[in-house]
FIKOL-224049 format. One line per field, with one value per residue: x, y, z of N, C-alpha, C in turn; residue in one letter; residue number from 1. Coordinates in steps of 0.2 Angstrom, whole numbers, plus 5000, padded with zeros to 4 digits. Atoms other than C-alpha are relative to their C-alpha. Example, Ala and Ser with C-alpha at 12.3 -4.5 7.8 and 13.67 -1.06 7.14 Angstrom:
<nodes>
npx c(5004;4996) $
npy c(4994;4994) $
npz c(5000;4999) $
capx c(5062;5068) $
capy c(4978;4995) $
capz c(5039;5036) $
cpx c(5004;4996) $
cpy c(5006;5005) $
cpz c(5000;5003) $
resn c(a;s) $
resi c(1;2) $
</nodes>
This chain:
<nodes>
npx c(4996;5004;5003;4995;4999;5006;5000;4995;5002;5005;4996;4996;5005;5002;4994;5001;5005;4998;4996;5004;5005;4997;5004;4998;4993;5001;5000;5006;4999;4999;5006;4999;5003;4996;4993;4995;4993;4995;4996;4996;4999;5001;5007;5001;5007;5002;5005;5005;4997;4995;4994;4999;4995;4997;5002;4997;5006;4998;5004;5005;5006;5004;5004;4997;4993;4997;4995;4997;5000;4995;5005;5007;5003;5007;5004;5001;4995;4999;4994;4996;4995;4995;5001;5007;5003;5006;5001;5006;5003;4999;5002;4997;5004;4997;4994;4996;4994;4999;5003;5007;5004;5005;5005;5000;5007;5002;5001;5007;5005;4999;5006;5000;4995;5002;5006;4998;4997;5005;5002;4995;4999;5005;4999;4994;5002;5003;4995;4997;5004;5001;4994;5000;5005;4996;4993;4999;5001;4995;5001;5006;5001;4997;5005;5006;4997;4999;5007;5003;4996;5003;5006;4998;4998;5007;5004;4997;5001;5007;5001;4996;5004;4997) $
npy c(5005;5004;5004;5005;5005;5004;5004;5005;5004;5004;5005;5005;5004;5005;5005;5005;5004;5005;5004;5004;5003;5003;4999;4994;5001;5005;5007;5002;5002;5007;5003;5007;5001;5003;4997;5004;5000;5000;5006;5001;5007;5003;5003;5003;5000;5006;4999;5005;5005;5004;4997;4996;4995;4996;4993;4996;4997;4994;4998;5005;4998;5006;5001;5000;5000;4997;5005;4999;5007;5001;5001;4999;5004;5001;4996;5003;5005;5001;4998;5003;4995;5004;5001;5000;5007;5000;4997;4995;4999;4993;4997;4994;4995;4995;5002;4995;5003;5006;5000;5001;5000;5006;5000;5006;5003;5003;5008;5003;5000;5006;5003;5005;5005;5004;5004;5006;5005;5004;5006;5005;5004;5005;5005;5004;5005;5006;5004;5004;5005;5005;5004;5004;5006;5004;5001;5005;4998;4996;4993;4998;4996;4994;4996;4998;4994;4995;4998;4996;4994;4996;4998;4995;4994;4997;4997;4994;4995;4998;4996;4994;4994;4997) $
npz c(4996;4997;5005;5002;4994;4999;5006;4999;4995;5003;5004;4996;4997;5006;5001;4995;5001;5005;4997;4996;5005;5005;5006;5003;5003;5006;4998;4997;4993;4998;4999;4997;4994;4995;5001;5003;4996;5004;4999;5006;4999;5006;5000;5007;5002;5002;5005;5001;5005;4997;5000;4994;5001;4994;4999;4994;4996;4997;4994;4998;4995;4999;5005;5007;5000;5006;5002;5006;5003;5006;5006;5000;4994;5001;4996;4994;4998;4993;4998;4994;4998;4996;4992;4998;5001;5003;5007;5001;5007;5001;5006;5001;5000;5005;5003;5002;5002;4997;4993;5000;4993;5000;4994;4998;5000;4993;5000;5002;4994;4996;4999;5005;4999;4994;5002;5004;4996;4996;5005;5001;4994;5000;5006;4998;4995;5003;5003;4994;4998;5005;5000;4994;5001;5004;4998;4994;4993;4998;5003;4998;4994;5002;5004;4997;4996;5005;5001;4995;4999;5005;4998;4995;5004;5003;4995;4998;5005;5000;4994;5001;5004;5006) $
capx c(4661;4647;4639;4655;4657;4639;4641;4657;4648;4634;4647;4656;4639;4635;4653;4650;4633;4640;4653;4640;4628;4635;4621;4626;4644;4637;4639;4625;4621;4625;4610;4617;4606;4620;4638;4652;4669;4684;4694;4707;4705;4706;4690;4684;4668;4659;4648;4632;4641;4654;4668;4676;4688;4699;4694;4699;4686;4688;4673;4660;4643;4630;4621;4634;4652;4664;4675;4688;4687;4698;4688;4670;4658;4640;4626;4623;4636;4642;4656;4669;4680;4697;4696;4677;4667;4652;4648;4636;4624;4627;4619;4628;4621;4634;4649;4664;4678;4685;4676;4658;4646;4636;4621;4620;4604;4594;4594;4580;4564;4566;4547;4547;4562;4554;4537;4546;4557;4542;4536;4553;4555;4539;4544;4561;4552;4541;4556;4564;4549;4547;4565;4563;4549;4561;4577;4584;4582;4599;4595;4577;4579;4591;4579;4564;4575;4579;4560;4556;4570;4563;4546;4553;4561;4544;4535;4548;4547;4528;4529;4542;4534;4538) $
capy c(5699;5692;5685;5676;5668;5662;5655;5646;5639;5632;5624;5616;5609;5601;5593;5586;5580;5571;5563;5556;5551;5539;5542;5560;5555;5544;5528;5517;5514;5498;5487;5471;5465;5457;5465;5459;5454;5457;5441;5435;5416;5404;5395;5384;5385;5369;5370;5361;5352;5345;5357;5367;5382;5391;5408;5421;5427;5445;5448;5437;5440;5428;5431;5433;5435;5445;5433;5435;5420;5413;5413;5412;5406;5400;5410;5397;5386;5380;5388;5380;5392;5385;5380;5380;5364;5370;5372;5386;5387;5403;5414;5428;5445;5456;5454;5466;5459;5444;5449;5444;5446;5431;5429;5413;5402;5397;5378;5367;5368;5356;5354;5345;5335;5330;5325;5314;5306;5301;5291;5284;5279;5269;5261;5256;5248;5238;5232;5226;5217;5208;5203;5197;5185;5178;5177;5164;5165;5173;5188;5189;5197;5210;5215;5216;5228;5238;5239;5245;5258;5265;5266;5276;5288;5290;5293;5306;5315;5316;5324;5337;5354;5361) $
capz c(6098;6108;6093;6088;6105;6105;6087;6093;6108;6097;6085;6100;6107;6089;6089;6106;6101;6086;6097;6108;6094;6082;6069;6067;6063;6048;6058;6062;6080;6088;6086;6095;6109;6118;6121;6110;6117;6107;6104;6092;6090;6076;6070;6056;6046;6042;6026;6022;6007;6018;6015;6028;6029;6042;6049;6062;6075;6079;6091;6099;6107;6113;6097;6083;6078;6066;6056;6043;6031;6017;6001;5998;6012;6010;6018;6031;6040;6057;6066;6078;6088;6095;6114;6113;6114;6105;6086;6082;6067;6059;6045;6037;6040;6031;6020;6017;6007;6017;6033;6037;6052;6057;6068;6078;6075;6090;6094;6088;6098;6112;6113;6096;6100;6117;6109;6096;6110;6120;6104;6101;6119;6118;6101;6109;6124;6112;6102;6118;6123;6106;6106;6124;6118;6105;6115;6127;6145;6148;6136;6141;6158;6151;6137;6148;6160;6144;6140;6157;6157;6140;6147;6162;6150;6141;6157;6163;6146;6148;6165;6159;6155;6138) $
cpx c(4996;4996;5004;5001;4994;5000;5005;4997;4995;5003;5003;4994;4998;5006;4999;4994;5001;5005;4996;4995;5003;4996;5002;5007;5000;5001;4994;5001;5001;4994;5000;4996;5004;5007;5005;5006;5005;5005;5004;5002;4999;4993;5000;4992;4998;4994;4995;5002;5005;5007;5001;5006;5002;4997;5003;4994;5003;4996;4995;4995;4996;4996;5003;5008;5002;5006;5003;5001;5005;4995;4993;4997;4992;4996;4998;5005;5001;5007;5003;5006;5005;4998;4993;4997;4994;5001;4994;4998;5000;4996;5003;4995;5003;5007;5004;5007;5001;4997;4992;4998;4995;4996;4999;4992;4998;5000;4993;4995;5000;4993;4999;5004;4997;4994;5002;5004;4996;4998;5006;5002;4995;5001;5006;4998;4996;5004;5003;4996;4999;5006;5001;4996;5004;5007;5000;5000;5006;5000;4993;4999;5003;4996;4994;5002;5001;4993;4998;5004;4997;4993;5000;5002;4994;4996;5003;4999;4993;4999;5004;4996;5004;4997) $
cpy c(4995;4995;4994;4994;4995;4995;4994;4995;4995;4995;4994;4995;4995;4995;4995;4995;4994;4995;4995;4996;4998;5001;5007;5000;4996;4993;4998;4998;4992;4996;4993;5000;4997;5003;4996;5000;4999;4994;4999;4992;4997;4996;4996;5000;4993;5001;4994;4994;4996;5003;5004;5005;5003;5007;5003;5003;5006;5002;4995;5003;4993;4999;5000;5001;5004;4996;5003;4993;5000;4997;5001;4996;5000;5005;4997;4994;4999;5002;4997;5005;4996;5001;5001;4993;5000;5002;5004;5000;5007;5002;5007;5006;5006;4997;5007;4997;4993;5000;4999;5000;4995;5001;4992;4998;4997;4992;4998;5000;4994;4997;4994;4994;4995;4996;4994;4995;4996;4994;4995;4996;4994;4995;4996;4995;4994;4996;4996;4995;4994;4996;4996;4993;4995;4998;4994;5003;5005;5008;5003;5005;5007;5005;5003;5006;5006;5003;5005;5007;5005;5003;5005;5006;5003;5003;5007;5006;5003;5005;5007;5005;5003;5007) $
cpz c(5004;4996;4998;5005;5001;4994;5002;5005;4997;4996;5005;5003;4994;5000;5006;4999;4995;5003;5004;4996;4994;4993;4997;4997;4993;5002;5002;5007;5001;5002;5004;5007;5006;4999;4997;5004;4994;5001;4994;5000;4993;5000;4993;4999;4997;4995;4999;4995;5002;5000;5006;4998;5007;5000;5006;5003;5003;5006;5000;5005;5001;4994;4993;5001;4994;4998;4994;4997;4994;4995;5001;5006;4998;5005;5007;5001;5007;5001;5006;5002;5004;5008;5002;4998;4996;4992;5000;4993;4999;4993;4999;4999;4996;4998;4998;4998;5003;5007;4999;5008;4999;5006;5001;5000;5006;4999;4998;5006;5004;5001;4995;5001;5006;4998;4996;5004;5004;4995;4999;5006;5000;4995;5002;5005;4997;4996;5005;5002;4995;4999;5006;4999;4996;5002;5005;5006;5003;4997;5002;5005;4998;4995;5003;5005;4995;4999;5005;5001;4994;5002;5006;4997;4997;5005;5003;4995;5000;5005;4999;4996;4995;4999) $
resn c(x;x;x;x;x;x;x;x;x;x;x;x;x;x;x;x;x;x;x;x;x;x;x;x;x;x;x;x;x;x;x;x;x;x;x;x;x;x;x;x;x;x;x;x;x;x;x;x;x;x;x;x;x;x;x;x;x;x;x;x;x;x;x;x;x;x;x;x;x;x;x;x;x;x;x;x;x;x;x;x;x;x;x;x;x;x;x;x;x;x;x;x;x;x;x;x;x;x;x;x;x;x;x;x;x;x;x;x;x;x;x;x;x;x;x;x;x;x;x;x;x;x;x;x;x;x;x;x;x;x;x;x;x;x;x;x;x;x;x;x;x;x;x;x;x;x;x;x;x;x;x;x;x;x;x;x;x;x;x;x;x;x) $
resi c(1;2;3;4;5;6;7;8;9;10;11;12;13;14;15;16;17;18;19;20;21;22;23;24;25;26;27;28;29;30;31;32;33;34;35;36;37;38;39;40;41;42;43;44;45;46;47;48;49;50;51;52;53;54;55;56;57;58;59;60;61;62;63;64;65;66;67;68;69;70;71;72;73;74;75;76;77;78;79;80;81;82;83;84;85;86;87;88;89;90;91;92;93;94;95;96;97;98;99;100;101;102;103;104;105;106;107;108;109;110;111;112;113;114;115;116;117;118;119;120;121;122;123;124;125;126;127;128;129;130;131;132;133;134;135;136;137;138;139;140;141;142;143;144;145;146;147;148;149;150;151;152;153;154;155;156;157;158;159;160;161;162) $
</nodes>
């Protein structure tokens, strides 16, 4: 009788362990680095070839989303969620029927954009100065002010740490 009770206790402990440990139940552990939020909103996917399609967003995190799409979808696209002002660049990480999981792509590196903007600001200032030399007196002052403004932008970008 004691052996049966001990065996039942071991089995109960194993069951509890499976409930606490999703890997033991045959499910993969949640590998998301940010918590997901269950939502039910409409969305639209915008594809690189110019097409778009409606979708339903089931959950959302800072790093990705779970979508139901209508028809096929490319591996990379932009997602716009209703009542949201941002479009997110996405790549598909899993597919199951009409449902897909996507990972949001990070925004482009600001350092590269900042460095090219410094160069562009200098070029715009030079164009404004060249146009000022060829313009009549009424436009010259405006163009020289614009050139100065572009140079200020370039100086501020140089001071900004990246």
